[in-house]
C-alpha positions in Angstrom: 114.7 -27.6 -50.2 114.0 -30.9 -51.9 116.6 -31.2 -54.5 114.5 -33.5 -56.7 111.9 -30.8 -57.1 114.5 -28.2 -57.9 116.1 -30.4 -60.5 112.9 -31.7 -62.1 111.0 -28.4 -61.9 113.8 -26.0 -62.7 116.7 -27.6 -64.5 114.7 -29.6 -67.0 112.5 -26.7 -67.8 115.3 -24.2 -67.9 117.3 -26.4 -70.2 114.3 -26.8 -72.6 113.3 -23.2 -72.8 115.2 -20.5 -74.5 115.4 -16.8 -73.7 111.9 -16.1 -74.9 110.4 -19.0 -73.0 110.2 -19.4 -69.2 108.5 -21.0 -66.3 105.3 -19.2 -65.2 106.0 -19.5 -61.4 107.7 -21.5 -58.8 107.0 -21.1 -55.1 108.8 -22.5 -52.0 106.8 -23.3 -48.9 108.2 -23.6 -45.4 106.4 -25.2 -42.5 105.5 -22.5 -39.9 105.2 -24.8 -36.9 106.8 -28.2 -37.3 110.1 -29.3 -38.9 111.2 -25.7 -39.5 114.8 -26.9 -40.1 113.7 -28.8 -43.3 112.1 -26.6 -45.9 109.8 -28.2 -48.5 109.5 -27.0 -52.0 106.3 -26.8 -54.0 106.2 -26.4 -57.8 103.2 -24.2 -58.5 103.2 -24.3 -62.3 105.5 -26.3 -64.4 104.1 -25.4 -67.8 106.0 -23.0 -70.2 104.6 -19.6 -70.8 106.0 -17.1 -73.3 104.2 -14.1 -71.7 105.9 -14.1 -68.3 109.5 -14.2 -67.0 110.8 -17.0 -64.9 110.1 -16.0 -61.3 110.5 -17.8 -58.0 109.2 -17.0 -54.6 110.6 -17.4 -51.1 108.7 -17.5 -47.8 109.6 -16.5 -44.2 108.1 -18.0 -41.1 105.9 -15.5 -39.4 103.6 -15.8 -36.4 100.5 -15.2 -38.5 101.5 -18.0 -41.0 103.3 -18.5 -44.2 104.0 -15.4 -46.4 105.3 -15.8 -49.9 107.7 -13.1 -51.2 109.2 -12.6 -54.7 112.9 -13.1 -54.6 113.9 -12.6 -58.2 113.8 -13.6 -61.9 115.6 -16.6 -63.3 118.2 -16.2 -66.0 119.4 -18.5 -68.7 121.9 -21.2 -67.6 125.5 -20.7 -68.9 126.4 -23.8 -70.8 129.8 -22.3 -71.6 132.0 -19.8 -69.9 131.7 -18.9 -66.3 129.5 -16.7 -64.0 130.9 -13.4 -63.0 131.5 -11.8 -59.6 128.2 -10.6 -58.2 126.0 -13.3 -59.9 123.0 -14.2 -57.7 122.1 -17.8 -57.7 120.0 -20.6 -56.1 121.9 -23.8 -55.2 120.3 -26.5 -57.3 120.9 -29.2 -54.6 120.6 -27.5 -51.2 118.3 -24.6 -52.3 120.0 -21.7 -50.5 120.4 -18.2 -52.0 123.9 -17.1 -52.6 126.1 -14.7 -54.6 129.4 -15.5 -56.5 132.5 -13.8 -55.2 135.0 -15.2 -57.7 135.7 -18.4 -59.7 138.3 -21.1 -59.2 139.7 -23.5 -61.8 140.1 -27.0 -60.3 141.3 -30.4 -61.6 138.4 -32.8 -61.4 139.4 -36.5 -61.1 136.3 -38.4 -61.9 136.7 -42.2 -61.4 133.4 -42.8 -63.0 135.0 -41.7 -66.3 138.0 -43.8 -67.4 140.0 -42.1 -70.1 141.9 -44.1 -72.8 145.1 -45.7 -71.4 147.6 -43.5 -73.3 146.1 -40.3 -71.8 145.6 -41.6 -68.3 148.0 -41.0 -65.4 148.0 -42.5 -61.9 146.2 -40.7 -59.1 146.9 -41.2 -55.4 149.5 -44.0 -55.9 149.9 -46.4 -53.1 146.2 -46.6 -52.1 144.4 -49.9 -52.6 141.9 -50.1 -55.4 143.1 -46.9 -57.1 142.7 -46.7 -60.8 144.2 -44.4 -63.4 142.3 -41.2 -64.0 143.0 -37.9 -65.8 142.2 -34.6 -64.2 139.9 -32.3 -66.2 139.6 -28.6 -65.6 136.3 -27.7 -64.0 135.0 -24.4 -62.6 134.0 -23.9 -59.0 133.0 -20.7 -57.3 133.7 -19.1 -53.9 130.3 -17.9 -52.8 128.5 -16.2 -49.9 125.5 -18.0 -48.4 122.4 -16.0 -47.4 122.3 -16.4 -43.6 118.5 -16.5 -43.7 118.7 -19.9 -45.4 121.3 -21.5 -43.2 118.7 -22.9 -40.6 116.8 -24.5 -43.4 119.8 -26.4 -44.9 121.5 -27.4 -41.6 120.2 -31.0 -41.8 121.4 -31.5 -45.4 124.6 -29.5 -45.3 126.8 -27.8 -42.7 126.7 -24.0 -43.0 130.1 -24.1 -44.9 133.0 -22.0 -43.7 136.6 -21.4 -44.5 138.7 -22.6 -41.6 142.3 -21.7 -40.8 144.9 -22.1 -38.1 145.0 -19.7 -35.1 147.9 -17.4 -34.8 149.5 -18.8 -31.7 151.3 -21.9 -30.4 148.2 -24.1 -30.0 148.3 -25.9 -33.3 144.9 -27.5 -32.7 143.0 -24.1 -32.5 140.9 -23.4 -35.6 139.2 -20.3 -36.6 136.4 -20.0 -39.2 134.7 -17.5 -41.5 131.1 -18.9 -41.7 128.9 -18.8 -44.7 131.5 -19.3 -47.4 131.0 -22.2 -49.7 132.5 -23.7 -52.9 129.9 -24.4 -55.6 130.3 -26.4 -58.8 129.3 -24.7 -62.0 126.4 -27.1 -62.6 125.0 -26.4 -59.2 124.2 -22.8 -60.0 120.7 -21.6 -61.0 121.3 -17.9 -61.8 118.8 -15.2 -61.1 118.6 -11.4 -60.9 116.9 -9.2 -58.3 116.0 -5.5 -58.0 117.0 -5.6 -54.3 120.2 -3.6 -53.8 121.0 -5.9 -50.8 119.6 -9.3 -51.9 121.9 -11.4 -49.7 122.1 -11.1 -46.0 125.7 -11.8 -44.9 128.0 -9.7 -42.8 130.6 -9.7 -45.6 128.2 -8.8 -48.4 128.5 -5.0 -48.2 132.2 -5.2 -47.4 132.9 -7.2 -50.5 130.3 -6.1 -53.1 128.5 -2.9 -54.1 125.5 -2.2 -56.3 126.3 -0.6 -59.6 123.3 1.0 -61.3 125.2 1.2 -64.6 125.4 -2.6 -64.6 121.7 -3.2 -64.0 120.8 -6.6 -65.4 117.6 -5.3 -66.8 119.5 -3.5 -69.5 122.3 -6.1 -69.8 121.0 -9.5 -68.5 124.4 -11.1 -68.9 126.1 -8.7 -66.5 125.4 -8.8 -62.7 124.6 -5.4 -61.2 127.0 -6.1 -58.3 130.7 -5.4 -58.6 133.6 -6.3 -56.4 134.9 -3.7 -53.9 138.6 -3.1 -53.5 138.3 -5.0 -50.1 137.2 -8.2 -51.9 140.1 -8.0 -54.4 142.6 -7.3 -51.6 141.2 -10.1 -49.5 141.3 -12.6 -52.3 144.9 -11.7 -53.1 146.2 -11.8 -49.5 144.3 -15.0 -48.6 144.7 -16.8 -51.9 146.6 -19.8 -50.3 143.9 -20.4 -47.8 141.0 -20.2 -50.2 142.2 -21.9 -53.3 140.9 -25.4 -54.2 143.0 -27.3 -56.7 141.8 -30.9 -56.8 138.4 -32.4 -56.7 137.9 -36.2 -56.5 134.7 -38.1 -57.4 133.6 -41.7 -57.5 130.2 -43.5 -57.6 129.4 -46.9 -55.9 125.9 -48.4 -56.4 124.3 -45.0 -57.2 126.0 -43.2 -54.3 128.4 -40.5 -55.5 131.1 -39.3 -53.2 132.9 -36.0 -54.0 136.0 -34.9 -51.9 137.7 -31.5 -52.0 140.9 -31.2 -49.9 142.4 -27.9 -48.7 145.8 -27.4 -47.3 145.7 -25.1 -44.2 149.3 -24.7 -43.2 151.9 -25.9 -40.7 152.4 -25.4 -37.0 155.2 -26.4 -34.6 154.1 -28.6 -31.7 156.3 -30.4 -29.2 159.5 -29.8 -31.3 157.9 -31.2 -34.5 156.0 -29.9 -37.4 152.3 -30.6 -37.8 150.6 -30.1 -41.2 146.8 -29.5 -41.4 144.2 -30.1 -44.0 140.5 -29.5 -44.3 138.4 -31.8 -46.5 134.8 -31.2 -47.7 132.8 -34.3 -48.6 129.4 -34.5 -50.4 127.4 -37.6 -50.7 124.6 -37.9 -53.4 122.0 -40.6 -53.9 121.6 -40.9 -57.7 119.2 -43.8 -57.4 115.7 -44.5 -56.2 116.5 -46.6 -53.1 116.5 -44.9 -49.6 119.8 -45.5 -47.8 121.3 -44.4 -44.5 125.0 -43.8 -43.7 125.9 -45.8 -40.7 129.7 -46.0 -40.4 132.9 -44.5 -41.8 136.2 -46.3 -42.3 139.3 -44.2 -43.1 142.8 -45.1 -44.0 145.3 -42.2 -43.6 148.9 -42.7 -44.9 151.6 -40.2 -44.0 154.9 -39.7 -45.9 156.6 -40.4 -42.6 155.6 -44.0 -43.1 152.6 -44.3 -40.7 149.3 -45.8 -41.7 146.3 -44.9 -39.4 142.9 -46.5 -39.5 139.9 -44.6 -38.2 136.4 -46.2 -37.7 133.3 -44.7 -36.3 129.6 -44.3 -36.4 128.2 -41.8 -39.0 130.0 -38.6 -39.8 130.2 -35.4 -37.8 127.8 -36.9 -35.2 125.1 -37.7 -37.8 123.8 -40.7 -39.7 122.2 -39.0 -42.7 119.4 -40.6 -44.7 119.7 -40.1 -48.5 116.4 -40.4 -50.3 114.9 -39.3 -53.6 113.4 -36.3 -51.8 116.6 -35.4 -49.9 119.4 -37.0 -51.9 122.5 -35.1 -50.7 124.5 -34.5 -47.6 127.6 -32.3 -47.3 130.1 -31.9 -44.4 133.7 -30.8 -43.6 136.3 -32.2 -41.3 140.0 -31.8 -40.6 143.1 -34.0 -40.5 146.7 -33.4 -39.4 150.0 -35.3 -40.3 153.5 -35.0 -39.0 154.7 -35.0 -42.6 154.2 -32.5 -45.5 152.2 -35.0 -47.6 150.1 -38.1 -47.4 147.0 -39.9 -48.8 143.5 -40.6 -47.5 140.9 -43.1 -48.7 138.2 -45.3 -47.2 134.5 -46.3 -47.3 131.1 -45.4 -46.0 128.9 -48.2 -44.9 125.3 -47.7 -46.1 122.2 -49.4 -44.8 119.2 -50.3 -47.0 115.6 -50.3 -45.7 115.7 -54.2 -45.3 118.7 -53.9 -43.0 121.4 -55.1 -45.4 124.6 -53.1 -45.8 127.1 -52.3 -48.5 130.3 -50.2 -48.7 130.6 -47.0 -50.8 134.2 -46.1 -51.8 135.7 -42.8 -50.9 138.0 -41.8 -53.7 141.6 -41.7 -52.7 143.0 -38.2 -52.6 146.4 -36.6 -51.9 147.3 -34.4 -49.0 149.9 -32.1 -50.4 151.4 -29.1 -48.5 152.6 -25.8 -50.1 156.3 -25.3 -50.0 156.0 -21.8 -48.5 154.8 -21.4 -44.9 151.5 -19.7 -44.5 150.8 -16.6 -42.5 147.5 -16.2 -40.8 144.7 -15.0 -43.1 144.4 -11.2 -43.4 141.3 -9.1 -42.9 139.1 -11.8 -41.2 138.5 -9.8 -38.0 136.9 -6.7 -39.6 
């Protein structure tokens, strides 16, 4: 869905209104014939109304045309604290429906905010152009994505997944659990629903259960869905695979790049150790000008002393356009080193409508391995 409409029509209104005020209605419209992979959002009424609750509607493509269906009722944004397990939400940038599994506390290194010199510390030393930043604790969430929305966000974001190494000698084999994403606190638009199975995902009923005693109508701050023992056990056993610790962010000429690296483990290959990482990258256009990502340029430094340069067209086979209507693009990729640590940094080359180019900095980030070797994740083949 168009993020600008979500942010202008929802965030601004939700931030202005209190618990007694709310939006009258918001509907989301999908094309039933053409461009079905790119949903369009339509704000029906943006005025405040104290008589009605905040409601939003969703539509499904059906042969006879577009049908609007009520999805749920918006709740107040949490300015402080965190959302609990079982919280339903709408992603404020990509528009998909999801549910919170559990929170993570990450260190956010924001190069757009330079702290006072005495409080700063070097981050990613050895990379050119690095500057001192201080990590700030920030809340992220492990979430399930509603599979019904995956086709509609595929052009703006990969259907995120947790990837891990296969349990055999082929160190290049990767497995994935699809529909698992990491969402920043400010990206969550919370809502509640009377549907006992509001999210369609194969893990939903394995991980969560409806608890009538926690119905949000009687206690709006508490989600009516609770974690099953299987979710708690899965989180505990797979904690090393799931945890995110560092988030890096930097803005160049209104293009903000956010990077989240994940260590995936080590495998032996040809009498040597190979260490693997996954990194998730999100690009956001914070300005008015339309730009297109044309090239990527990576520098990858390994503790073994090697420095690799990688150049290529686009990212993951795409050259996304970032506009005011579709300002964000998110993707994941993988990298391996023959050393337990290293660094990555680089640039994205963006093209303006007049054909001119400029480079956007990718913030340098560390590739650090855990000291203990990882076993394959447990419980993924239910």
